[in-house]
C-alpha positions in Angstrom: -50.3 -55.3 -14.2 -46.7 -55.6 -13.0 -46.0 -54.9 -9.3 -44.1 -51.7 -8.8 -40.9 -53.8 -7.3 -40.8 -55.9 -10.6 -40.2 -52.6 -12.7 -37.0 -52.5 -14.7 -36.4 -48.8 -14.4 -33.3 -49.3 -16.2 -34.9 -50.7 -19.3 -37.0 -49.2 -22.2 -38.0 -49.2 -25.6 -38.9 -47.1 -28.5 -42.5 -47.1 -29.5 -43.4 -47.8 -33.2 -39.9 -48.8 -34.5 -39.2 -48.3 -37.9 -42.2 -47.6 -40.2 -45.4 -48.9 -38.5 -48.3 -50.0 -40.6 -50.5 -48.0 -38.3 -50.1 -45.5 -35.6 -52.6 -47.5 -33.5 -50.0 -50.1 -32.9 -48.6 -47.9 -30.1 -51.4 -48.9 -27.9 -50.5 -52.6 -27.9 -47.0 -51.7 -27.6 -47.6 -49.6 -24.8 -49.5 -52.0 -22.6 -47.2 -54.8 -23.5 -44.1 -52.9 -22.5 -45.8 -52.0 -19.5 -47.0 -55.3 -18.4 -43.4 -56.6 -19.0 -42.2 -54.1 -16.3 -40.2 -51.7 -18.8 -39.2 -48.6 -17.4 -39.8 -46.1 -20.0 -41.4 -46.0 -23.5 -39.7 -43.5 -25.7 -41.4 -41.8 -28.7 -39.5 -40.5 -31.5 -41.2 -38.1 -34.2 -41.5 -38.6 -37.8 -44.2 -36.5 -39.7 -46.0 -39.2 -41.3 -47.7 -41.4 -38.6 -45.3 -40.4 -35.9 -46.5 -37.0 -34.5 -45.1 -36.9 -31.2 -47.8 -34.9 -28.9 -50.6 -37.3 -30.5 -48.8 -40.6 -29.7 -47.6 -39.4 -26.2 -51.2 -38.5 -25.5 -52.2 -42.0 -26.5 -49.5 -43.6 -24.5 -50.7 -41.7 -21.2 -54.3 -42.9 -21.9 -53.7 -46.7 -22.1 -51.0 -46.8 -19.1 -50.7 -46.5 -15.5 -47.2 -46.8 -14.7 -44.7 -46.6 -17.5 -42.9 -43.2 -18.0 -43.4 -41.7 -21.5 -40.5 -39.6 -23.1 -40.0 -37.8 -26.2 -36.8 -38.6 -28.0 -37.0 -36.4 -29.6 -38.9 -33.6 -30.8 -37.6 -30.4 -31.8 -38.2 -27.2 -30.0 -38.6 -25.0 -33.0 -41.5 -27.0 -34.7 -44.0 -25.4 -32.2 -44.6 -22.0 -30.5 -42.9 -22.5 -27.1 -46.4 -22.1 -25.4 -47.6 -24.9 -27.4 -44.9 -27.3 -26.3 -45.3 -26.1 -22.7 -49.0 -26.9 -22.8 -48.3 -30.4 -24.4 -45.8 -31.1 -21.8 -48.1 -29.7 -18.9 -51.2 -31.4 -20.3 -49.0 -34.7 -20.5 -48.1 -34.2 -16.8 -51.5 -34.2 -15.9 -52.7 -36.8 -17.9 -50.2 -39.3 -16.4 -49.5 -38.0 -13.0 -46.2 -36.7 -13.7 -44.9 -39.7 -15.7 -43.7 -37.6 -18.8 -40.4 -36.3 -20.0 -39.9 -33.8 -22.5 -37.3 -35.1 -24.5 -35.6 -32.5 -27.4 -33.0 -32.9 -30.1 -31.2 -31.0 -32.6 -33.1 -32.9 -35.6 -31.5 -33.5 -39.0 -30.1 -30.8 -40.8 -30.8 -31.8 -44.7 -34.5 -32.6 -43.6 -34.6 -29.1 -41.8 -33.1 -27.3 -44.9 -35.6 -29.2 -47.3 -38.8 -28.1 -45.1 -37.5 -24.6 -44.4 -37.1 -25.2 -40.6 -34.2 -23.4 -39.1 -31.4 -25.5 -37.8 -31.2 -25.8 -34.3 -28.0 -24.6 -32.2 -26.9 -25.7 -28.7 -27.5 -22.3 -27.5 -31.1 -22.4 -28.8 -31.9 -25.6 -26.7 -30.3 -24.2 -23.9 -32.3 -20.9 -23.9 -35.5 -23.0 -24.6 -34.8 -25.2 -21.6 -34.8 -22.2 -19.3 -37.8 -20.9 -20.8 -39.7 -24.3 -19.9 -38.0 -24.2 -16.4 -39.6 -20.6 -15.8 -43.2 -21.5 -17.2 -43.2 -24.3 -14.9 -42.4 -22.3 -11.9 -45.4 -20.3 -12.9 -43.5 -17.3 -13.9 -44.6 -14.6 -16.7 -41.7 -14.4 -19.1 -41.9 -10.8 -20.3 -40.1 -9.7 -23.5 -37.9 -12.7 -24.1 -35.2 -12.2 -26.6 -32.8 -14.8 -26.9 -31.2 -17.6 -29.0 -34.5 -19.6 -29.1 -36.5 -16.6 -30.1 -38.3 -13.2 -29.3 -41.9 -13.3 -27.6 -43.5 -10.4 -26.0 -45.2 -12.6 -23.2 -44.9 -16.4 -22.2 -47.2 -17.7 -19.5 -48.6 -21.1 -18.6 -50.4 -21.1 -15.1 -49.6 -18.8 -11.9 -50.4 -21.5 -9.5 -47.7 -24.0 -11.3 -44.8 -24.6 -9.4 -43.0 -27.8 -10.5 -39.8 -29.4 -12.2 -40.6 -30.5 -15.5 -38.1 -33.6 -16.4 -36.4 -32.8 -19.5 -34.1 -35.0 -21.7 -31.7 -34.4 -24.7 -30.8 -36.7 -27.5 -27.2 -36.0 -27.7 -24.4 -36.6 -30.2 -21.5 -34.2 -30.3 -19.6 -32.9 -27.1 -21.4 -29.6 -27.0 -24.9 -31.1 -26.8 -23.6 -33.8 -24.1 -22.1 -30.9 -22.2 -25.3 -29.1 -22.3 -27.5 -32.1 -21.3 -25.2 -32.3 -18.3 -25.5 -28.8 -17.4 -29.2 -28.2 -17.3 -31.2 -31.5 -18.5 -32.3 -34.5 -16.5 -31.6 -37.1 -19.0 -29.7 -37.7 -22.0 -30.1 -40.3 -24.7 -27.0 -41.5 -26.9 -27.0 -42.3 -30.5 -27.2 -45.6 -31.8 -24.3 -47.9 -33.0 -21.7 -46.0 -30.7 -18.8 -48.0 -29.9 -17.8 -48.9 -26.3 -15.1 -46.3 -26.3 -17.5 -43.6 -27.6 -20.1 -44.7 -24.9 -17.8 -44.6 -22.0 -16.5 -41.3 -23.4 -19.9 -39.7 -23.7 -21.0 -40.9 -20.0 -17.7 -39.0 -18.9 -18.6 -35.9 -20.7 -22.1 -35.6 -19.4 -21.5 -36.4 -15.8 -18.2 -34.2 -15.5 -20.5 -31.2 -17.0 -23.3 -31.8 -14.5 -20.4 -31.6 -11.8 -18.8 -28.6 -13.2 -22.5 -27.1 -13.1 -22.7 -27.9 -9.4 -25.0 -30.5 -9.9 -25.2 -34.1 -8.7 -24.1 -36.1 -11.7 -26.0 -39.1 -10.5 -29.3 -36.6 -11.0 -28.4 -37.0 -15.0 -29.7 -40.1 -16.3 -28.0 -41.4 -19.3 -29.4 -43.7 -21.8 -27.6 -46.1 -24.2 -29.7 -46.3 -27.3 -28.7 -49.9 -28.2 -29.9 -52.0 -31.2 -31.4 -54.8 -29.7 -32.5 -57.5 -32.4 -32.2 -61.2 -31.1 -32.0 -64.3 -33.5 -35.7 -65.2 -32.8 -36.4 -62.5 -35.4 -36.9 -63.1 -39.0 -33.8 -62.8 -40.8 -34.8 -60.6 -43.5 -36.4 -58.4 -40.6 -33.2 -58.4 -38.8 -31.2 -57.5 -41.8 -33.7 -54.2 -42.1 -33.2 -53.5 -38.2 -29.5 -53.6 -38.2 -28.1 -53.0 -41.7 -30.9 -51.1 -42.9 -30.8 -48.5 -39.8 -27.2 -48.3 -39.7 -27.2 -47.6 -43.5 -29.9 -45.0 -43.1 -27.7 -43.0 -40.7 -24.7 -43.2 -42.8 -27.2 -41.6 -45.4 -28.0 -39.0 -43.2 -25.1 -37.9 -41.2 -22.4 -41.0 -42.1 -19.3 -38.7 -41.4 -20.4 -37.4 -38.3 -20.9 -40.9 -36.8 -17.7 -42.1 -38.2 -15.6 -39.2 -36.7 -17.4 -39.6 -33.6 -16.4 -43.4 -33.5 -13.1 -42.8 -34.9 -14.1 -45.0 -38.0 -12.4 -44.6 -41.4 -14.5 -41.9 -43.3 -13.4 -43.2 -46.6 -15.5 -46.1 -46.0 -18.4 -43.7 -45.6 -17.8 -42.1 -48.9 -17.7 -45.4 -50.8 -20.8 -46.4 -49.1 -22.6 -43.1 -50.2 -21.0 -43.3 -53.8 -22.4 -47.0 -54.5 -25.0 -47.0 -57.3 -27.3 -49.1 -55.3 -27.2 -47.2 -52.2 -27.8 -43.8 -54.2 -31.0 -45.3 -55.7 -32.7 -46.0 -52.2 -33.9 -43.3 -50.0 -33.8 -44.6 -46.4 -32.8 -48.2 -46.4 -34.6 -48.9 -43.1 -37.9 -47.9 -44.9 -37.7 -48.7 -48.6 -34.5 -51.1 -48.9 -35.5 -54.5 -50.5 -33.7 -57.7 -49.0 -31.4 -57.7 -52.3 -30.5 -53.9 -51.4 -30.0 -54.5 -47.9 -27.7 -57.5 -48.6 -25.8 -55.4 -50.9 -25.6 -52.9 -48.3 -24.2 -55.2 -45.8 -21.2 -55.9 -48.0 -20.3 -52.0 -47.8 -20.3 -51.9 -44.2 -17.5 -53.1 -42.0 -18.7 -56.1 -39.5 -17.2 -54.0 -36.6 -19.5 -50.9 -37.3 -22.4 -53.3 -36.9 -21.0 -54.9 -33.6 -22.2 -52.4 -31.1 -25.5 -53.9 -30.7 -27.3 -56.9 -28.9 -27.7 -59.8 -31.3 -28.0 -63.5 -31.1 -29.5 -65.5 -28.3 -31.5 -63.9 -25.6 -28.4 -64.6 -23.2 -26.1 -63.2 -25.6 -28.4 -59.8 -26.1 -28.5 -59.6 -22.2 -24.8 -59.8 -21.9 -24.6 -57.1 -24.3 -27.2 -54.8 -22.5 -25.4 -55.3 -19.2 -22.2 -54.4 -20.8 -23.9 -50.8 -21.6 -24.6 -50.4 -17.9 -21.0 -51.5 -17.1 -19.8 -48.7 -19.4 -21.6 -46.3 -16.9 -25.0 -46.0 -18.5 -28.0 -45.6 -16.2 -30.5 -47.2 -18.7 -30.5 -49.1 -21.8 -33.2 -48.3 -24.4 -33.5 -51.6 -26.4 -33.6 -50.0 -29.8 -35.7 -51.3 -32.9 -37.7 -54.0 -31.4 -41.1 -54.0 -30.0 -42.1 -55.2 -26.6 -43.4 -58.5 -28.1 -39.9 -58.9 -30.0 -38.2 -58.0 -26.6 -40.0 -60.6 -24.3 -37.4 -63.5 -24.6 -34.5 -60.8 -23.7 -36.4 -59.3 -20.8 -37.3 -62.6 -19.5 -33.7 -63.6 -19.6 -32.7 -60.4 -18.0 -35.0 -61.0 -15.2 -33.8 -64.5 -14.7 -30.0 -63.2 -14.6 -31.0 -60.6 -12.0 -32.6 -63.0 -9.7 
């Protein structure tokens, strides 16, 4: 077990990056990440092998120190008392190491599944409900943006603060995070300019809400794919992942970064791209190589690549931009081991 003084609280990782062979892989990843001294394991949610509550419980059961955060689940896929019960159970299981992270979700998927699209007002309302429940309140006759319920109640003896996070993209969500959340996770492949702007937006919103900006932790979600990883796997983790984002919400990402949206149009119109649903899941090496010819190099540049030293320099740059922490995204702890080792050496 890593000594507390050796914990790198500013570094985290996502469990089960991409499409795992088995959900059980999470157990080894959490144990490895904790042994390496990483501060937080983030758990995303996909509905095949990555249902968040199940994975969080497993992570809590096999760890003693590392923090566990959903990044993210959606507030409208469970009844609020079920989500509150999930969060309360996780806090009890882990001794308070859990953060409930929410996100807006992917609109086309929500439309396909018949799930209502999520608004900023709904997330703010839901956060308020969670705060009240964790103060032991009985919520009578709630009728707000998040929904209407006759009674919501968790435990009258409960009086604690539930850490809550937000996966944020646009200015409205960033400002919401600054107003009433404890943490915010930025999106992958943000340029330096976008990242710095997002940090300012969050911190200024916190200050305007009468909060201490330092109390809102901003995480950079930063693709970290070192050269020690197999070349085909690097292609999947970088080109495949960005290509999938472009397929899902490419115009939004382009506008956020100030990129040319006509490049997104050409990418989406390409016959090869149209024939692959989810490049980071189903793309072959040949398809990914083709996709790489359609994506400008500078769009892939906001990532940590190359030698461990190069990756560490890129990670430290995210902290220099104002981020409080860096999620080394797209790699397992075993894949991150040489990078973390180099980070420790240069921190000594």
